[in-house]
N, C-alpha and C positions, 0 to 999 in steps of 0.2 A: 354278692352273688347275683347273677343275671336272672331276671324273671322272664324277659323277652329276648329271644335271639333270632334275628332275621338274617339269613345268609343267602346272598345272590338271588334275591327274589325278583322275578320278572312276571309281568302280566301282559298278555296279548288279548285283544278282542278281534274276532273275525269281522272284516268289513265286507267288501264285495269280492266275490270269487275267491282267489287264493290270497287276497290282500289281508294283512293283519295290521292292527293299530297297536303300537308298542307303548303301553300306558305307564308301566313301572319298569325301570331299567337298572338291573343289578343292585337292588336295595340291600344294604348291609346296615343293621342297627342292633345295638344292645342296650337294654334298659335294665338298670339294677333295681333290686328290691328296695322299696322305700323312696325311689326317685320321683321327681315331678318334672315331666318332660313335655315341652310344647313342640308340635309339628306345625310349622308355619308355611303357608303357601297360598298363592292366589287361586282364584277360580280356574279350573281346568289344568291345574298343576299335577294332579294325580293323588292329592291328599285324601280325597274321599275313598278312592280305590284302596289306598294303603290302609286307611282306617278300617275298611270292610274286611281286609285280609287279617289285620291285627285282631279284629273282633270276631274272626271265624265266621263271617257272613258271606265271604266270597273265597274262591279257590285261587291260589297262585298258579301260574302256568308252569313255572319251575322254580327251584330253590328249596331251602329248608326253613322251617319255622318251629321253634320250641317255645312253648308257653308254660311256665311253672312246671317244667319237667315232662310235659305232654308233647309228643311229636305230631304237631298239627298237620304237617304235610303228608303224613301217612294215615290220618284219621278218616274214618268213614262218617257219613252224614249223621248217623245215630250218635256216634261219639261226639261229634261237633255240637250237637244239640245239648248234650250233657255238659260239655266244656263251657259253652256260652252261658248256661244257667249257673254253673258252679264257680267258674273262674273269672268271669267278666261282669262288671257292673257298668251298664250303659247309661250315659246321661246325654240326651239329645237336645238340639236347639229348640224344638217345639214340644218338649216335655213328654209327649206320647203317654199321657195319663188316660185312663178309661173314664170318660165323662160321667157315666152313670154310677161309678163307684165313689165312695167317700175316701178321705185321706188314708185312713187305716186300711181299707180294702185294697187300695192301690199299692200300699207299701208291703203288705203281706203276700201279694200275688206270687213273687218268685219263690217264696218259701213253700207255698201251697203246691206249686209246680214240682217241688222236690219231694212232695209226699208228706209234708208235715200236716198235722191237724190244725184247724183254725186256732184252737187254744194254744198249741205250741208256738205257732207262728206269731200270734199276738204277744205272747210272753217274750219271745225273742226280739220283737220289734220295739218294745217299750223304750229301751235305752236309746235307740237310734232316733225315735220320735222326739224324745226329750232333748237330746243333744242338738237337734236341728230346730228346736223351738217351735214344734208343731203340736204340742199337747193340747193347746186351746182350739186347734183347727181339726181335730181328729175325725169329727163327724161331718165336716164340710165337703161339698163336691168341688171339683176343680173350677167350675164356673163361679164359685163364691170366693175364690182366692185371687190375689194379685199375681202378676207374672213371676215376680221374685219368689212368692210363696209356692207357686206351682213347681218352679224349678227346685226348690228345697225338697218338696215331696218326691220329685224325680230322683234327686240325689239320695234321699233316704231309702227309696226303693232299690237303688243301685247298691247301696252300702249294706243293707240288712242281711244279705247272704254271705257277708265277709268274703268278697271276691279277692282274687289275687291281684287284679288291676281294676282301676276305675278308668273307663274310656269315655272321654267327654268330647262330643262333636259340637263345636261352636256353642258352648254352653251359655254364653252371654248374648248370642246373636239376636234373640227376640226380646231382650230386656232394655229398659232405659239405663242411662249411665249409672245412676246410684244403685239400682237393683243389681246391675252387672258387677259393680265393685263389691257388693255384699256377697255375691256368689263366689267371686274370686278370693275374697278373704276366707270364706268357708272352705274352699279347696285348699288354701294354705294351711288352715287349721287341721284339716283332715290329713294332709301330708305330714304335718308335724307329729301327728299321732301314729305315723308309720304306714299310711296308705300309699300305694304306688299309683300315680296318676299319669295318664297320657292324654293330653289335650290337643285337639285338632282345631286350628284357627287360621283365619286369613288376616287377623288384626295384630300388627306388631306390638301395639301397646298391651294387648291381652297377653301375648306371649311372654312379656317381660315379668309376669307374675310367677312363671315357672322357674325352676332352678337351672334348667338347660333348655336350649332351643336348637332344633335342627330345621333346615329349610328344604322344601321340596320345590323344584323348578323343572317343568317339562319332564316329569317322571324320574328325575335324578335327585338323590338326597345329598345335602351338603352339611358340613359342620358336625359330623358324627364323631370326629376325633378331637 
């Protein structure tokens, strides 16, 4: 069953006057539930724009996008906020942790945004925190953690709401080689547990850790069949 269906997605940006920059060109992509996909492309290829559309953070110019049964191309902004919070777990290159919050506070944040009480959110977070080996770090601030530990906190925060997909943007980009490999092993373990993962990367070696790789070059997607 497809969890992501992109059909004939185009993205244009207005430049000067009537001129338009064609950033994404007739993108067609299907991602099945439980799949681990890498989208590989160099800087300027359109991969960040594609990630923003998959993550419901940017609007397509035309085409259709269905995410876990939701018609994204027809959704209003209020619906998109809900979909981002409920359906997508984001993992960013620079972690995006709140520096004044400890590990637990960072992880429960998406659940509190859904309206859970702190007690409910803590209870729901315990298993995720243990699974990612963060139990001993629960009261630490991000500045007291290594890069690899901070990324694990970011992954826990992405996972805790049981999203339809994990969307990872260059998740090893800010890490040394060993920490990066640990994060990639963790993604593999999460995928083996049934999580759908879409990883954006410019690094061909990182892409090999996924089950399938598609390439984006000058706004066109290759290797989708």
